[in-house]
DSSP file (Angstrom, degrees, kcal/mol; ACC not computed):
  #  RESIDUE AA STRUCTURE BP1 BP2  ACC     N-H-->O    O-->H-N    N-H-->O    O-->H-N    TCO  KAPPA ALPHA  PHI   PSI    X-CA   Y-CA   Z-CA
    1    1 A M     >        0   0    0      0, 0.0     4,-2.0     0, 0.0     5,-0.2   0.000 360.0 360.0 360.0 -37.1   -6.8 -101.8 -161.0
    2    2 A I  H  >  +     0   0    0      1,-0.2     4,-2.6     2,-0.2     5,-0.2   0.898 360.0  52.0 -65.1 -40.3   -5.2 -105.2 -160.5
    3    3 A A  H  > S+     0   0    0      1,-0.2     4,-2.9     2,-0.2     5,-0.3   0.915 108.5  50.1 -64.9 -42.3   -5.0 -104.6 -156.7
    4    4 A Q  H  > S+     0   0    0      1,-0.2     4,-2.0     2,-0.2    -1,-0.2   0.897 112.2  47.6 -62.4 -37.9   -8.7 -103.7 -156.6
    5    5 A A  H  X S+     0   0    0     -4,-2.0     4,-2.3     2,-0.2    -2,-0.2   0.921 114.0  46.2 -68.9 -42.8   -9.6 -106.9 -158.5
    6    6 A L  H  X S+     0   0    0     -4,-2.6     4,-2.3     2,-0.2    -2,-0.2   0.930 114.6  46.9 -66.9 -44.9   -7.5 -109.1 -156.3
    7    7 A L  H  X S+     0   0    0     -4,-2.9     4,-2.7    -5,-0.2     5,-0.2   0.880 111.2  53.2 -64.4 -36.0   -8.8 -107.5 -153.1
    8    8 A T  H  X S+     0   0    0     -4,-2.0     4,-2.5    -5,-0.3     5,-0.2   0.927 109.2  47.7 -66.4 -43.7  -12.3 -107.8 -154.3
    9    9 A V  H  X S+     0   0    0     -4,-2.3     4,-1.9     2,-0.2    -2,-0.2   0.934 114.7  46.5 -63.2 -43.2  -11.9 -111.5 -155.0
   10   10 A L  H  X S+     0   0    0     -4,-2.3     4,-1.8     2,-0.2    -2,-0.2   0.920 114.1  47.1 -64.3 -43.7  -10.4 -112.1 -151.5
   11   11 A L  H  X S+     0   0    0     -4,-2.7     4,-1.9     1,-0.2    -1,-0.2   0.865 110.5  51.6 -69.2 -34.7  -13.0 -110.1 -149.7
   12   12 A L  H  X S+     0   0    0     -4,-2.5     4,-2.1     2,-0.2    -1,-0.2   0.844 107.7  54.7 -69.4 -32.1  -15.8 -111.8 -151.6
   13   13 A A  H  X S+     0   0    0     -4,-1.9     4,-2.7    -5,-0.2    -2,-0.2   0.899 107.3  49.2 -60.3 -42.1  -14.3 -115.1 -150.6
   14   14 A I  H  X S+     0   0    0     -4,-1.8     4,-2.9     2,-0.2    -2,-0.2   0.865 109.5  51.9 -68.5 -36.2  -14.4 -114.0 -147.0
   15   15 A V  H  X S+     0   0    0     -4,-1.9     4,-2.1     2,-0.2    -1,-0.2   0.906 110.9  48.4 -64.9 -40.7  -18.1 -113.0 -147.4
   16   16 A L  H  X S+     0   0    0     -4,-2.1     4,-1.9     2,-0.2    -2,-0.2   0.931 112.9  47.6 -65.3 -45.6  -18.8 -116.5 -148.8
   17   17 A Y  H  X S+     0   0    0     -4,-2.7     4,-2.3     1,-0.2    -2,-0.2   0.942 111.9  49.6 -58.1 -49.1  -17.0 -118.1 -145.9
   18   18 A A  H  X S+     0   0    0     -4,-2.9     4,-0.6     1,-0.2    -1,-0.2   0.888 109.7  52.3 -59.8 -38.1  -18.8 -116.0 -143.3
   19   19 A W  H  < S+     0   0    0     -4,-2.1     3,-0.4     1,-0.2     4,-0.3   0.886 111.2  46.2 -62.3 -40.5  -22.1 -116.8 -144.9
   20   20 A R  H  < S+     0   0    0     -4,-1.9     3,-0.4     1,-0.2     4,-0.2   0.840 115.1  46.1 -71.1 -33.1  -21.4 -120.5 -144.7
   21   21 A E  H  X S+     0   0    0     -4,-2.3     4,-2.4     1,-0.2     8,-0.3   0.426  85.1  96.9 -88.6  -0.6  -20.1 -120.3 -141.1
   22   22 A Y  T  < S+     0   0    0     -4,-0.6    -1,-0.2    -3,-0.4     7,-0.2   0.867  81.6  51.3 -58.2 -39.8  -23.1 -118.1 -140.0
   23   23 A R  T  4 S+     0   0    0     -3,-0.4    -1,-0.2    -4,-0.3    -2,-0.1   0.865 112.8  45.3 -68.1 -35.7  -25.1 -121.1 -138.6
   24   24 A R  T  4 S+     0   0    0      1,-0.3    -2,-0.2    -4,-0.2    -1,-0.2   0.894 136.0   7.4 -74.3 -41.0  -22.1 -122.3 -136.6
   25   25 A S     X  -     0   0    0     -4,-2.4     4,-2.7     1,-0.1    -1,-0.3  -0.729  63.8-176.7-144.9  90.7  -21.2 -118.9 -135.1
   26   26 A P  H  > S+     0   0    0      0, 0.0     4,-2.4     0, 0.0     5,-0.2   0.835  84.2  51.9 -59.8 -36.9  -23.6 -116.1 -135.9
   27   27 A V  H  > S+     0   0    0      2,-0.2     4,-2.6     1,-0.2     5,-0.2   0.945 113.6  42.7 -66.6 -45.9  -21.5 -113.4 -134.2
   28   28 A I  H  > S+     0   0    0      2,-0.2     4,-2.6     1,-0.2     5,-0.3   0.901 114.6  51.6 -69.2 -40.6  -18.3 -114.3 -136.1
   29   29 A G  H  X S+     0   0    0     -4,-2.7     4,-2.2    -8,-0.3    -1,-0.2   0.931 113.6  44.0 -61.1 -44.7  -20.2 -114.7 -139.4
   30   30 A L  H  X S+     0   0    0     -4,-2.4     4,-2.8    -5,-0.2     5,-0.2   0.927 114.5  48.4 -68.1 -44.2  -21.8 -111.3 -139.0
   31   31 A A  H  X S+     0   0    0     -4,-2.6     4,-2.4    -5,-0.2    -2,-0.2   0.919 113.1  47.6 -63.2 -40.5  -18.6 -109.5 -137.9
   32   32 A A  H  X S+     0   0    0     -4,-2.6     4,-2.5     2,-0.2    -1,-0.2   0.887 112.9  49.8 -69.3 -38.8  -16.6 -111.1 -140.8
   33   33 A T  H  X S+     0   0    0     -4,-2.2     4,-2.5    -5,-0.3    -2,-0.2   0.951 112.7  46.4 -61.4 -48.7  -19.4 -110.1 -143.3
   34   34 A L  H  X S+     0   0    0     -4,-2.8     4,-2.4     1,-0.2    -2,-0.2   0.906 113.7  48.5 -62.1 -44.0  -19.5 -106.6 -142.0
   35   35 A A  H  X S+     0   0    0     -4,-2.4     4,-2.4    -5,-0.2    -1,-0.2   0.923 113.3  47.4 -63.7 -45.5  -15.7 -106.2 -142.1
   36   36 A A  H  X S+     0   0    0     -4,-2.5     4,-2.4     2,-0.2    -2,-0.2   0.875 111.3  50.6 -68.1 -36.1  -15.5 -107.6 -145.6
   37   37 A C  H  X S+     0   0    0     -4,-2.5     4,-2.4     2,-0.2    -1,-0.2   0.897 111.1  48.7 -66.1 -40.6  -18.2 -105.4 -146.8
   38   38 A A  H  X S+     0   0    0     -4,-2.4     4,-2.2     2,-0.2    -2,-0.2   0.893 110.6  51.4 -64.9 -38.2  -16.5 -102.4 -145.4
   39   39 A G  H  X S+     0   0    0     -4,-2.4     4,-2.1     2,-0.2    -2,-0.2   0.890 109.2  49.8 -61.5 -41.7  -13.3 -103.5 -146.9
   40   40 A L  H  X S+     0   0    0     -4,-2.4     4,-2.2     2,-0.2     5,-0.3   0.933 110.9  50.7 -62.4 -46.0  -15.0 -103.8 -150.4
   41   41 A Y  H  X S+     0   0    0     -4,-2.4     4,-2.0     1,-0.2    -2,-0.2   0.931 113.5  44.2 -58.2 -45.8  -16.5 -100.3 -149.9
   42   42 A L  H  < S+     0   0    0     -4,-2.2    -1,-0.2     1,-0.2     7,-0.2   0.793 110.3  55.5 -74.6 -26.5  -13.0  -98.9 -149.1
   43   43 A V  H  < S+     0   0    0     -4,-2.1    -1,-0.2    -5,-0.2    -2,-0.2   0.920 116.1  37.1 -65.1 -44.2  -11.3 -100.8 -151.9
   44   44 A W  H  < S+     0   0    0     -4,-2.2    -2,-0.2     1,-0.2    -1,-0.2   0.710 128.0  33.6 -86.8 -21.3  -13.7  -99.3 -154.5
   45   45 A I    >X  +     0   0    0     -4,-2.0     3,-1.4    -5,-0.3     4,-0.7  -0.600  66.5 164.6-132.8  73.5  -14.0  -95.8 -153.0
   46   46 A P  H 3>  +     0   0    0      0, 0.0     4,-1.9     0, 0.0     3,-0.3   0.729  68.5  70.9 -66.1 -22.2  -10.6  -95.1 -151.4
   47   47 A S  H 3> S+     0   0    0      1,-0.2     4,-2.0     2,-0.2     5,-0.1   0.820  94.1  56.3 -63.6 -27.7  -11.3  -91.4 -151.1
   48   48 A H  H <> S+     0   0    0     -3,-1.4     4,-2.5     2,-0.2    -1,-0.2   0.840 103.0  54.2 -72.8 -32.3  -13.7  -92.2 -148.4
   49   49 A A  H  X S+     0   0    0     -4,-0.7     4,-2.3    -3,-0.3    -2,-0.2   0.897 109.3  48.0 -64.0 -40.7  -11.0  -94.0 -146.5
   50   50 A S  H  X S+     0   0    0     -4,-1.9     4,-2.2     2,-0.2    -2,-0.2   0.882 112.1  48.7 -66.4 -38.6   -8.9  -90.9 -146.7
   51   51 A A  H  X S+     0   0    0     -4,-2.0     4,-2.0     2,-0.2    -2,-0.2   0.888 112.5  48.2 -69.6 -37.5  -11.8  -88.7 -145.5
   52   52 A L  H  X S+     0   0    0     -4,-2.5     4,-1.9     2,-0.2    -2,-0.2   0.899 111.3  50.8 -68.6 -40.0  -12.5  -91.0 -142.6
   53   53 A A  H  X>S+     0   0    0     -4,-2.3     5,-3.1     2,-0.2     4,-1.0   0.898 109.8  49.7 -61.6 -42.5   -8.8  -91.0 -141.7
   54   54 A E  H ><5S+     0   0    0     -4,-2.2     3,-0.8     1,-0.2    -1,-0.2   0.925 109.9  50.7 -62.1 -43.5   -8.7  -87.3 -141.8
   55   55 A W  H 3<5S+     0   0    0     -4,-2.0    -1,-0.2     1,-0.2    -2,-0.2   0.858 111.8  48.6 -62.5 -36.4  -11.7  -87.1 -139.5
   56   56 A A  H 3<5S-     0   0    0     -4,-1.9    -1,-0.2     2,-0.1    -2,-0.2   0.582 119.8-109.6 -79.8 -10.8  -10.1  -89.6 -137.1
   57   57 A G  T <<5S+     0   0    0     -4,-1.0     2,-0.3    -3,-0.8    -3,-0.2   0.673  75.3 132.2  89.1  20.2   -6.8  -87.6 -137.1
   58   58 A V      < -     0   0    0     -5,-3.1    -1,-0.4    -6,-0.2    -2,-0.1  -0.808  60.0-127.8-105.5 147.8   -4.8  -90.1 -139.0
   59   59 A G  S    S+     0   0    0     -2,-0.3     2,-0.3    -3,-0.1    -1,-0.1   0.926  82.6  13.9 -62.8 -51.3   -2.6  -89.0 -141.9
   60   60 A R     >  -     0   0    0     -7,-0.1     4,-1.5     1,-0.1     5,-0.1  -0.872  69.4-119.0-129.5 160.1   -3.8  -91.4 -144.7
   61   61 A G  H  > S+     0   0    0     -2,-0.3     4,-2.3     1,-0.2     5,-0.2   0.887 113.9  54.5 -63.5 -41.9   -6.7  -93.8 -145.3
   62   62 A V  H  > S+     0   0    0      1,-0.2     4,-2.2     2,-0.2    -1,-0.2   0.849 105.0  54.6 -65.6 -31.2   -4.3  -96.7 -145.6
   63   63 A D  H  > S+     0   0    0      2,-0.2     4,-2.3     1,-0.2    -1,-0.2   0.890 108.3  48.7 -65.2 -39.5   -2.8  -95.9 -142.2
   64   64 A L  H  X S+     0   0    0     -4,-1.5     4,-2.5     2,-0.2    -2,-0.2   0.921 110.8  50.0 -66.6 -42.2   -6.3  -96.0 -140.6
   65   65 A V  H  X S+     0   0    0     -4,-2.3     4,-2.4     1,-0.2    -2,-0.2   0.905 112.2  48.1 -63.5 -41.2   -7.1  -99.3 -142.2
   66   66 A I  H  X S+     0   0    0     -4,-2.2     4,-2.3     2,-0.2    -1,-0.2   0.885 111.1  50.8 -69.7 -37.8   -3.7 -100.8 -141.0
   67   67 A Y  H  X S+     0   0    0     -4,-2.3     4,-2.2     2,-0.2    -2,-0.2   0.940 112.7  46.0 -63.8 -45.7   -4.4  -99.4 -137.4
   68   68 A V  H  X S+     0   0    0     -4,-2.5     4,-2.6     1,-0.2    -2,-0.2   0.907 111.2  52.7 -62.7 -39.8   -7.8 -101.0 -137.4
   69   69 A W  H  X S+     0   0    0     -4,-2.4     4,-2.7    -5,-0.2    -1,-0.2   0.903 108.8  49.9 -62.9 -40.7   -6.4 -104.2 -138.7
   70   70 A V  H  X S+     0   0    0     -4,-2.3     4,-2.3     2,-0.2    -1,-0.2   0.916 111.3  48.6 -63.8 -43.4   -3.8 -104.3 -136.0
   71   71 A V  H  X S+     0   0    0     -4,-2.2     4,-2.0     2,-0.2    -2,-0.2   0.926 113.3  46.4 -61.4 -47.2   -6.4 -103.7 -133.3
   72   72 A I  H  X S+     0   0    0     -4,-2.6     4,-2.5     1,-0.2    -2,-0.2   0.913 111.8  52.1 -66.0 -40.9   -8.7 -106.4 -134.7
   73   73 A S  H  X S+     0   0    0     -4,-2.7     4,-2.9     1,-0.2    -1,-0.2   0.911 109.1  49.7 -59.9 -42.7   -5.8 -108.8 -135.0
   74   74 A L  H  X S+     0   0    0     -4,-2.3     4,-2.5     2,-0.2    -1,-0.2   0.890 109.9  51.0 -63.2 -38.5   -4.8 -108.2 -131.3
   75   75 A L  H  X S+     0   0    0     -4,-2.0     4,-2.5     2,-0.2    -2,-0.2   0.912 111.0  48.5 -67.3 -41.2   -8.4 -108.9 -130.3
   76   76 A V  H  X S+     0   0    0     -4,-2.5     4,-2.9     2,-0.2     5,-0.2   0.937 111.8  49.1 -62.3 -46.6   -8.5 -112.2 -132.2
   77   77 A I  H  X S+     0   0    0     -4,-2.9     4,-2.7     1,-0.2    -2,-0.2   0.931 111.9  48.2 -59.4 -44.6   -5.2 -113.2 -130.7
   78   78 A L  H  X S+     0   0    0     -4,-2.5     4,-2.6     2,-0.2    -1,-0.2   0.915 112.1  50.0 -60.5 -42.8   -6.5 -112.4 -127.2
   79   79 A N  H  X S+     0   0    0     -4,-2.5     4,-2.4     2,-0.2     5,-0.2   0.956 112.1  46.9 -60.7 -50.8   -9.7 -114.3 -127.9
   80   80 A L  H  X S+     0   0    0     -4,-2.9     4,-2.8     1,-0.2     5,-0.2   0.903 111.4  52.3 -58.8 -42.2   -7.8 -117.4 -129.1
   81   81 A H  H  X S+     0   0    0     -4,-2.7     4,-2.7    -5,-0.2    -1,-0.2   0.933 110.2  47.3 -60.8 -46.9   -5.4 -117.3 -126.2
   82   82 A L  H  X S+     0   0    0     -4,-2.6     4,-2.1     2,-0.2    -1,-0.2   0.891 113.2  48.3 -63.7 -38.4   -8.3 -117.2 -123.7
   83   83 A K  H  X S+     0   0    0     -4,-2.4     4,-2.4     2,-0.2    -2,-0.2   0.913 112.8  48.4 -64.9 -44.6  -10.1 -120.1 -125.5
   84   84 A L  H  X S+     0   0    0     -4,-2.8     4,-2.5     1,-0.2    -2,-0.2   0.911 110.7  50.9 -61.8 -43.0   -6.9 -122.1 -125.6
   85   85 A R  H  X S+     0   0    0     -4,-2.7     4,-2.2    -5,-0.2    -1,-0.2   0.903 109.9  50.1 -64.4 -41.5   -6.2 -121.4 -121.9
   86   86 A A  H  X S+     0   0    0     -4,-2.1     4,-2.0     1,-0.2    -1,-0.2   0.899 110.8  49.6 -63.6 -39.9   -9.8 -122.5 -121.0
   87   87 A Q  H  X S+     0   0    0     -4,-2.4     4,-2.5     2,-0.2    -2,-0.2   0.892 108.3  52.2 -67.1 -37.4   -9.4 -125.7 -123.0
   88   88 A M  H  X S+     0   0    0     -4,-2.5     4,-2.2     2,-0.2    -2,-0.2   0.908 109.4  49.9 -61.2 -41.2   -6.1 -126.5 -121.3
   89   89 A E  H  X S+     0   0    0     -4,-2.2     4,-2.3     2,-0.2    -1,-0.2   0.898 111.1  50.3 -65.1 -38.6   -7.7 -126.0 -117.9
   90   90 A L  H  X S+     0   0    0     -4,-2.0     4,-2.3     2,-0.2    -2,-0.2   0.914 110.6  48.4 -64.6 -43.3  -10.6 -128.4 -119.0
   91   91 A I  H  X S+     0   0    0     -4,-2.5     4,-2.6     2,-0.2    -2,-0.2   0.890 110.1  52.8 -65.2 -38.9   -8.1 -131.0 -120.2
   92   92 A T  H  X S+     0   0    0     -4,-2.2     4,-2.4     2,-0.2    -2,-0.2   0.934 110.5  46.8 -62.4 -47.2   -6.2 -130.7 -116.9
   93   93 A R  H  X S+     0   0    0     -4,-2.3     4,-2.2     2,-0.2    -2,-0.2   0.901 113.4  49.1 -61.1 -42.1   -9.4 -131.3 -114.8
   94   94 A L  H  X S+     0   0    0     -4,-2.3     4,-2.5     2,-0.2    -2,-0.2   0.923 110.7  50.1 -65.3 -43.2  -10.4 -134.2 -117.0
   95   95 A A  H  X S+     0   0    0     -4,-2.6     4,-2.6     1,-0.2    -2,-0.2   0.915 111.2  49.6 -63.1 -43.3   -6.9 -135.8 -116.7
   96   96 A R  H  X S+     0   0    0     -4,-2.4     4,-2.5     2,-0.2    -1,-0.2   0.921 110.7  48.9 -59.5 -46.0   -7.1 -135.4 -112.9
   97   97 A A  H  X S+     0   0    0     -4,-2.2     4,-2.7     2,-0.2    -2,-0.2   0.918 112.5  48.0 -63.1 -43.7  -10.5 -137.0 -112.7
   98   98 A V  H  X S+     0   0    0     -4,-2.5     4,-2.8     2,-0.2    -1,-0.2   0.935 112.3  49.7 -63.9 -44.2   -9.4 -139.9 -114.9
   99   99 A A  H  X S+     0   0    0     -4,-2.6     4,-2.0     1,-0.2    -2,-0.2   0.900 112.3  47.5 -62.7 -41.6   -6.2 -140.4 -112.8
  100  100 A I  H  X S+     0   0    0     -4,-2.5     4,-2.3     2,-0.2    -1,-0.2   0.907 111.9  50.0 -65.3 -43.2   -8.2 -140.3 -109.5
  101  101 A E  H  X S+     0   0    0     -4,-2.7     4,-2.3     1,-0.2    -2,-0.2   0.913 111.4  48.5 -61.4 -42.8  -10.7 -142.8 -110.9
  102  102 A N  H  X S+     0   0    0     -4,-2.8     4,-2.0     1,-0.2    -1,-0.2   0.875 111.4  50.3 -66.0 -35.2   -7.9 -145.1 -112.0
  103  103 A A  H  X S+     0   0    0     -4,-2.0     4,-2.0     2,-0.2    -2,-0.2   0.883 110.2  49.6 -66.5 -40.4   -6.2 -144.9 -108.6
  104  104 A L  H  X S+     0   0    0     -4,-2.3     4,-1.8     2,-0.2    -2,-0.2   0.897 111.1  49.4 -66.7 -39.5   -9.5 -145.7 -106.8
  105  105 A R  H  < S+     0   0    0     -4,-2.3    -2,-0.2     1,-0.2    -1,-0.2   0.880 112.3  48.4 -67.4 -36.5  -10.1 -148.7 -109.1
  106  106 A A  H  < S+     0   0    0     -4,-2.0    -1,-0.2     1,-0.2    -2,-0.2   0.850 112.8  48.1 -71.1 -30.4   -6.5 -149.9 -108.4
  107  107 A A  H  < S+     0   0    0     -4,-2.0    -2,-0.2     1,-0.3    -1,-0.2   0.819 121.3  35.1 -76.6 -30.8   -6.9 -149.4 -104.7
  108  108 A N  S  < S-     0   0    0     -4,-1.8    -1,-0.3    -5,-0.1     3,-0.1  -0.689  79.6-170.5-125.4  75.9  -10.3 -151.3 -104.6
  109  109 A P        -     0   0    0      0, 0.0    -3,-0.1     0, 0.0    -4,-0.0  -0.338  37.0 -93.2 -66.0 150.1  -10.3 -154.1 -107.1
  110  110 A P        -     0   0    0      0, 0.0     5,-0.0     0, 0.0     3,-0.0  -0.327  41.4-110.2 -63.6 144.9  -13.6 -155.8 -107.7
  111  111 A D    >   -     0   0    0      1,-0.2     3,-1.3    -3,-0.1     4,-0.2  -0.667  19.4-151.0 -79.0 120.1  -14.2 -158.9 -105.5
  112  112 A P  G >  S+     0   0    0      0, 0.0     3,-1.0     0, 0.0    -1,-0.2   0.770  94.3  61.0 -65.2 -25.2  -14.1 -162.0 -107.8
  113  113 A A  G 3  S+     0   0    0      1,-0.2    -2,-0.0     2,-0.1     0, 0.0   0.720  92.7  65.0 -75.4 -17.6  -16.5 -163.8 -105.4
  114  114 A S  G <         0   0    0     -3,-1.3    -1,-0.2     1,-0.2    -3,-0.0   0.480 360.0 360.0 -83.9   0.8  -19.2 -161.2 -106.0
  115  115 A R    <         0   0    0     -3,-1.0    -1,-0.2    -4,-0.2    -2,-0.1   0.489 360.0 360.0 -83.2 360.0  -19.6 -162.2 -109.7
């Protein structure tokens, strides 16, 4: 019973966070809300997790939950890696543009007589 109460509090905190973040990122907010609601359902009715696991060909409900968690975690890591890589490429292009601009300014100083 303690585990159910603790998991319920944590999952409700995730639902609250997802609701607050929905305006900023609707897809993430909706996905987090759905995942947390599914988690709440399986926390309070664990026999359904076992039945779903049996249907999927997995031994126990907790094993199925862990497998799904691993897959979701890997997708999140891949997504973060791709976003970080895109940002690094953007920073590289920006640094190059600034370096070229500075080199052009150094090569062609403004004419003091034109002021």
